[in-house]
C-alpha positions, 0 to 999 in steps of 0.5 A: 379433500375437494372443497365441493365436499364442504358447505361453503357458508360454514366457513363464511364470517357473518357480515356485521350489519350496521345501524345497531346501537354501540356497545363500546364496553363489551366491544372493547373487552372483546377486542382486548381478549382476542388480541391478548388471550389464548382462548375466548369463551362466548358462553350464553343460551340462544338468542345473546347475540354471540354471533353479532358481537363476534362478527362485529369485533372481527371487522375491527381487528388490526390490520394483517390479523387473519380469521378463519370462522367455522360455524358448527352444525348438528351433523359435525362429528371431529373429522368434518369439523376438522375439514371445515377448519382446514378449508376455512384456513386455506385463503391464508395459504397455510404451508401445509407440510402434510396433505389436508387429507392426511390430516383427516386421516390422522383424525380418523385414526384417533392421532389427534395429538399429531393432527393438532401438531401438524395444524400448529405448524401450518398456522405458525408458519403462515404469513400473517401478523396474527390469527383468530380461529372462531368456532361458532354454535359449538353447542351443536357437536356431540362428538367428545373427540372435538373437545379432546382435539380442542385441548390438544389445539390450545396446548400448542397454539402459537403465541400470535393466534387466539381460539374463539369458541361461541357456545350455549354450554360450557364445553368440556375443556381442560382450562384450569391451567390456562385460567390460572395463566390468565389465558381465557377471557370468559363472557357469559349471559351477564356480559352479553346481556344488555345493560339498563343504559343499553336498553334505554339506548336501543329503545330510543334507537328503535322508537325515536323516543326517550322513555326510561320507564318503558326501557325499564319495564322491558329490561325487567321483563327480559332480563336483557336477553337480546333476542327477547328485546329485539322481538318485543320492540318489533311487536311493541306497536301491539304493546308488550303488556299484552304478553300473557302472564308467566311467559317471560320466565321461559325464553323459549315460549317467549320467542315463540310467542313474540315470533308469532306476533312479528311473523303475523305481521309480514306480507303473506308472500313472505310468510310462505316464502320463509316457511318453505325456505326453512329447511335450508341451512343457508338461504340463497337465491337459487336454492330459495327459488327451487323450494319456494317456487317464487321467481322473486327470491332475490327481492324477498331475501333483500326484504328479510335482510332489510328487516333484520329477521333474525338471520346472519348475512354471510360474506360472499359474492352472492347474498347468503343468509343463515337463519338463527337457529331460534327462528329457523326451529319456530318456522320449521315447527309452524311448517310441519304444523300448518303444512305436514304434507309438504315437508318431505317434498321440500326436504327432498328439494333441498337435498337435490340442490345441496353439494355436501354429501353428509348434509344431503344424505341427512336431508334425505334421511329427514325425509325419510327418502332412504333410497335417494340417500343411499343412491346419493351416497352410491354416486359419491363413494367412488370420487370420495375414495379416490380423494382419500375419503373413505372415512367420511364415506363410513361416517355418512353410512353410520347416519343411516337407521340401524335396520337400514344399515343392516339390510342395505346392499348399497351401504354394504357395498360401501363399506366393502369399498372402504376396507379394500385401501386398508387391505382388510379382505375379509371384511370386503369379502363379507360385505360384498357377499351381503351386498350381492345377495341384497342387490339380487333381492332387489332384481339389481343383477349388474350391481350384484355381479359387480359385488360378486367380482369384488367378493371373488378377489377379496377371496383370492386375497384371503388365500381361497384361491378355488372358492375365488375361481369358482365365484369369478366364473360364475361372474363371467357367465352373466352379463358384465359391465366395464368394472365388473369385467376388468376385475374379472380379468384381474382375478385371472391375472393373480390366478394364473400367476399362481397356477400358470401359464407363464405368459399368462399374467402379461396377457391378462394384465394388458387386458386389464389396463386395456380395459381401464383406459376405456375410462375408468374412475381413479378409484378402480385404478388404484384398486387394480394397481396393488401388488401387481409388481409381484409378477414383474419377472413373468414375460410381458408384466414389466411393459404392462406396469409401465402402461399402468403407470401412465394410465394411473397418472392420467387418471389421477390428475392433480387431485388423487394423491394416493394414486399418484403416489402408487404409480411413483412406486410402481414406477420405482419397481421398474427402474430397480428391476431395470438396474438403473441406480441414479433413477432408482435413488431419485425415485425412492426420494420422491416416494418418501415425500409422497409417503410423508405428505400423505401422513404415512398410510400404513398401506403405502408404507409397507409397500415403500418399505418393500421396495427400499429393503430390495434396494437396500439389499442391492446395495449391500447395506447390511444394517439398513436391511435388518432395520427395514426388514424389522419394520416390515415384520412390525407391519405385518402384525397390523394386517389382516390375518385372514388374508395372504398379506402377512405371508407375502411380507414375511416372505420378503423379510426371509428373502432379504434376511437370506440375501444378506446372510442373516440366517437366525432371522431367516430360521425365525421367519421360516418357522412362522411361514410354516405354520401360516402358509396357505395350502391353496397358494402353490406360489407361496408353497414354492417360496416356502420350499425355497427358503427350506431349501436355502437353509439346508444349503446353508446348514450343509445339508447339500444333498437335501438342498439339492433334492428340493431345488431341482424339483423346483427348478422345473416350474419356477420359471412358469410360476416366478414370483418375487424373483422366484426363478432367480432364487432358485437357479441361483441357490441351485448353481451354488448347490451343484458347485458344493456338490462338485458339479460346475457343469450342472451348476451352469446348466441351472444358471445359464437359462437366467443369464440368458434371459437377463441379457435379452431383457436387460432386467438385471434387477432379479439378479441384484436382489440375490444380494452381494454374497451370492454373486460374489460366489458365483463370480469367484467359483471355479468353473473350469470348462463349464462356463462360457467366457461371455457368461463369466463376463456377464457374472462380472458385470453383475458384481460391477453393477452391484458395486455401483449401487453401493451407498455413497459410491455414485454420484447423485443428482446434483443442483444446477449451476443456478443453485436451485437446490435440486427443485424441478422446473415446475417447483422453481415456477411456482416459487417465482410466482409465490415470491411475486406474492401470489396466493395458491389459487392464482399460482394455480391459475397461472400454471393451469394447475389445481390449488391441491398441486400447488400445496404439493409443490410448495411443501416440496419446495420448503422441504428441500430448502429446509424452510418453514414458511412461504415467506422464507421461500420468496426471501430465498428465491429473491437472494438466488434469482434476484427481484426479477418478477414472473418466471419467464425471466428465468428462461425455463 
């Protein structure tokens, strides 16, 4: 969740502007409420000074009280508002135990209680005496989920924290219990409006005269409405008695009238400047210069602040003003009336300078600039997807008018890319087909060809291999850019994996990696990595997976956590494939941490479960295998039923069930596979035939099993998928032994022994399970087996025993009692103990703040601590009070 995607001004607390009259009674009540209540509600119409009252009181909070401020805009839905809240909390360095991106995913999935609980834990463990969360202008939000989330937030809000809401209408929250417990403090227009004494003080302050009669007249007319009072005083030189009769009864009309009176008194240069800058959400010097064309923007903004023209001054290094909604509406209405032809161009200029994709798109939409809005989103989509912001991309798509959404190829392409990480391949195929046709109609043939390349891959993953092949060949017949060529090579990798030749996947994957290394974006690396480990047993594939892992890590940098997690997963498959015991366990632990940090995303979780269940098979942990296998089966019900993924993972369930001898489970899953297996996928057909042969052998139908396995072994090496060849050869060896033919059994097994000896990739043997290895090593081979071959079988058994749970040494903490923390984590912890913030730690270690947050979470997890303060205490206990990490000689 990069901060560049957020409007920084939304999370800046408005600066209280001195020189106003004291409102001691209101301030005392508000201060007491902020320090003692769970919820403080300021509910009053526009112009009642809610923001001013809050900004003044926040500056009077006791030392050590933290503040997180979010100004709500009309384009905010729950995910966007939640993003801003996370960003507002960042200066406090909350010890996140889930990645902020993962919290946003929970929100996008509707898991609001979980998201609120994670937020509770982070702020509870934040090192601050107390805290206040302010949501200003909450009336602007239209997303009902916001209020559902706020109910959950209130439910578990830590005792030291207060939620403050400023809004024009009472929010639809469930407050009866909190009101009964006196946990809510409420301020309405009666409380926020000026009293008679305060109006008299205001009159005296503004005019220098004590005139109770005039002040009383003003109070009667405005009913204490602060906005009306302020503008009336500005216009008092003309005499408020000249205000048309009856206009006092409509605040909106009154404001427009009085604002017009004040506006027309301004210098013409300032009038023009305000009108042309009114489309901006916040006024800064560079942006105002861009819109107004006036090089004196800095001086004019300072003049606006001095005149107190209904603006809030935001905290920050550079002068930033936010126009009050009433005044901005007034200015925009006048701009449209006086200069209607300029409005679209001004909105375009405003959009060009906006870094937030939602605001930028909405500004283009308000200007009717459909093409610019679509192009801006297209430019941002890949980076947002790499940053796990696919849900936000879809929310932006939904902001377009329905007819634009229906016919836009760019929006269809964005929808397709968003569906890819969720394995929703039928949705990808449909969206890319629409995108390709639309791009061709616009003459954008390169874009159309790229969309068809993605469509072809999705078609293949939906089991329609020949259609995918034809489509891919049509793509190759046209000029291809780097991404299109990469995707076509990836499709050929998959096609040749299922159809041959044997070395096809390794050669194709090498080309894919070569192309990716020419500067592919992180999102494309992510797309190309998924599930290629299925063909790790084919010649050259494992070496290319190693290159893929290295390149993906470099592309991910220290930001793209999902890509990093996928690289870690691929590396763990390599370790398991090579039979590296301790390294595999450490890798599994690391990926579990990745999955937890990312909020257990379903796409990563099912692949992690598949890796874990094979490790459990090697360890002969039957109970764990059953539990993990059942979790995999449960996950398959959530997958796209039009894709082949459910078949792949169901095949895993069958294979591991057979490896531990759970034959009832094998029968159940094989029956499902027989109903679902795609006829277009020869690899899946061979896998299914292998399972059927295993069942036949188990049930004593040896001749039937032999016939099936002898046919399979002819092509199992060429089409090896998920250790298919190892399964076929070991099962054929067992069948031949059962048939009384040890020589034939050894002929079946010997090529596998030679291959494993040559490559060292013993994982494919260990995947067969302890029962198969035991049966082969203890078989009566007579003179059929060579001494070297039998020694190899015994070595395999010994290696399998080393994988037995708890039978080998785990990596242990060093003599420094570092609890298994890495050197980098100890460096982070040392700086944390020095009291440095995440940003300062990042600067010192040349990391991003995102990476520092990840390190802090891992430190807290491994030390079983809750807060940064506890971690600092732990470090000082272990290493003393030495400052900096250099003193430890790391």
